[in-house]
C-alpha positions in Angstrom: -23.4 -11.3 -60.1 -26.7 -9.9 -57.6 -28.2 -8.3 -59.9 -28.3 -10.1 -62.8 -31.5 -11.2 -65.5 -31.8 -14.6 -68.4 -32.1 -13.2 -72.2 -35.0 -14.6 -73.6 -35.1 -14.0 -76.9 -38.2 -14.0 -79.2 -39.2 -15.4 -82.6 -42.7 -13.8 -84.1 -45.4 -14.9 -83.1 -48.6 -14.2 -82.5 -51.5 -13.8 -79.6 -54.8 -14.4 -80.9 -58.7 -12.9 -79.7 -61.1 -16.1 -77.7 -63.2 -14.2 -81.7 -60.7 -14.6 -84.0 -59.3 -18.4 -82.6 -63.4 -19.2 -83.0 -62.4 -17.3 -87.0 -59.8 -19.4 -87.9 -59.8 -22.7 -86.2 -63.4 -23.1 -85.2 -65.8 -22.5 -82.2 -64.3 -22.5 -78.8 -61.4 -24.5 -80.4 -59.2 -25.4 -77.4 -55.0 -24.6 -78.4 -52.2 -27.5 -78.2 -50.1 -26.5 -75.1 -47.0 -28.0 -76.9 -44.4 -25.8 -73.8 -45.0 -24.0 -70.7 -42.7 -20.1 -71.2 -43.9 -19.7 -67.7 -47.0 -17.5 -65.7 -49.7 -19.9 -67.5 -47.7 -18.8 -71.8 -47.4 -21.4 -73.5 -46.0 -22.0 -76.4 -49.5 -23.9 -78.8 -48.7 -26.4 -81.6 -51.7 -24.1 -84.1 -49.9 -21.6 -86.7 -51.1 -19.7 -88.7 -50.7 -17.7 -92.3 -50.2 -13.6 -91.5 -50.0 -12.4 -95.7 -49.2 -8.9 -95.7 -48.8 -6.2 -99.0 -46.0 -7.9 -100.5 -45.9 -10.7 -98.6 -46.5 -14.2 -95.9 -45.7 -15.1 -93.0 -46.3 -19.4 -93.2 -46.1 -20.8 -89.5 -46.3 -18.0 -87.4 -46.6 -20.0 -84.2 -49.3 -18.7 -81.8 -49.1 -18.6 -77.7 -51.9 -19.0 -75.4 -54.0 -18.5 -73.8 -56.3 -16.3 -75.8 -56.1 -13.3 -74.3 -58.9 -10.6 -75.1 -57.1 -8.4 -78.3 -55.5 -10.3 -81.6 -51.1 -9.2 -81.0 -49.0 -10.4 -83.9 -46.0 -9.8 -83.1 -43.3 -9.1 -85.4 -39.3 -9.2 -86.5 -38.7 -5.5 -88.4 -37.2 -8.0 -91.0 -41.0 -9.4 -91.2 -42.3 -6.6 -91.8 -39.5 -6.2 -94.4 -41.6 -8.7 -95.7 -44.8 -8.4 -95.5 -44.6 -4.2 -96.7 -45.8 -3.5 -94.0 -44.8 -0.8 -91.3 -45.3 -2.0 -88.6 -44.6 0.0 -85.1 -42.4 0.3 -82.7 -44.3 -0.4 -79.2 -45.1 -2.3 -75.7 -47.5 -5.4 -76.3 -50.6 -5.0 -75.9 -50.4 -1.3 -77.4 -51.8 -1.6 -80.8 -52.3 2.1 -81.9 -51.2 2.6 -85.9 -50.9 -1.3 -85.3 -50.9 -3.2 -88.7 -52.5 -4.5 -91.6 -52.9 -7.3 -92.1 -54.5 -10.9 -93.2 -54.0 -14.0 -90.8 -55.1 -17.2 -92.6 -56.2 -19.7 -90.6 -57.4 -24.0 -91.8 -60.7 -23.1 -90.9 -60.8 -19.6 -92.3 -59.2 -15.3 -92.0 -59.7 -11.7 -91.6 -57.8 -9.1 -92.1 -57.2 -7.2 -88.5 -54.7 -4.4 -87.8 -52.4 -5.8 -85.1 -49.1 -6.4 -85.9 -46.7 -4.7 -84.3 -43.1 -4.6 -83.5 -42.4 -5.6 -79.5 -40.4 -2.8 -78.1 -37.8 -5.2 -75.8 -38.6 -5.7 -72.1 -37.9 -6.8 -69.0 -39.9 -8.9 -66.8 -39.2 -8.7 -62.9 -40.7 -11.2 -60.6 -42.4 -9.0 -57.8 -39.6 -10.1 -55.5 -36.6 -8.7 -57.4 -38.1 -5.6 -58.0 -39.5 -5.1 -54.4 -36.0 -5.6 -53.7 -34.3 -3.0 -56.0 -36.9 -0.3 -56.1 -37.4 -0.9 -59.6 -41.3 -1.0 -60.4 -44.1 -1.6 -63.3 -43.4 0.9 -66.3 -40.3 2.3 -65.0 -36.7 2.1 -67.4 -33.6 1.5 -66.6 -30.3 0.6 -67.8 -29.4 -3.9 -69.1 -25.4 -5.2 -69.6 -25.6 -7.5 -71.3 -22.2 -10.9 -71.1 -20.0 -9.0 -74.0 -20.6 -5.6 -72.8 -23.6 -4.5 -74.6 -25.6 -1.5 -72.7 -29.2 -1.1 -73.1 -31.1 2.1 -72.4 -34.8 2.8 -71.1 -35.5 -0.3 -71.3 -39.6 -0.6 -70.1 -39.9 -3.7 -67.0 -42.4 -5.7 -66.2 -43.5 -7.2 -63.5 -44.9 -10.7 -62.9 -45.8 -12.6 -60.0 -43.5 -15.1 -61.4 -40.2 -16.7 -59.8 -38.1 -15.8 -63.0 -37.3 -12.8 -64.1 -35.9 -12.1 -67.9 -34.9 -9.3 -70.3 -37.1 -9.8 -73.9 -35.4 -8.8 -77.1 -37.0 -9.7 -80.3 -34.5 -12.5 -82.8 -33.7 -9.4 -85.0 -32.0 -7.0 -81.4 -29.9 -10.3 -79.8 -28.7 -11.6 -83.0 -27.5 -7.3 -84.0 -26.1 -7.3 -80.8 -24.2 -11.1 -81.0 -26.2 -12.5 -78.3 -27.7 -16.1 -77.7 -31.1 -17.1 -75.9 -29.6 -17.5 -72.8 -27.5 -15.3 -72.0 -26.8 -13.4 -68.7 -27.7 -9.6 -68.5 -26.6 -6.7 -65.8 -29.5 -5.1 -64.4 -27.5 -2.0 -64.1 -28.8 0.3 -60.9 
């Protein structure tokens, strides 16, 4: 299939601002690159603890590099465990984000930063141009097991790879695994 993209499922994780990194890990702390994700992003060795009104998530991985804002991307199952009602949002839309207590080795801070990330597709500029698909467009995707996801948000990037991000809860419920293939329906 020439319009194929890989499915990548993501677990809960957090993106930190420089200000919050200073609070949690110490002034001017440098995150330790553990694994490259692509387009300058990486999984770091550092983790934080997230506390909500009725529960705790330990060892939540920090994804770098540091950002202008802090965003905790949660699973729906995490929200139940934490006792929060985090909204389903496109990344970096923190309207109505759940308040969470973030705890690091050097400090802690409560901040409204918890969302459940909306499923989305990262398309390379080359593929988006070839297919006539633009940034923020909504498209349909058919997975390898025949399931169709409708109105999936497109994010165009400068990298070479193209992939669909589902959170772990969505992927498992759909019977999918990391690395499964899907097709863009035009």
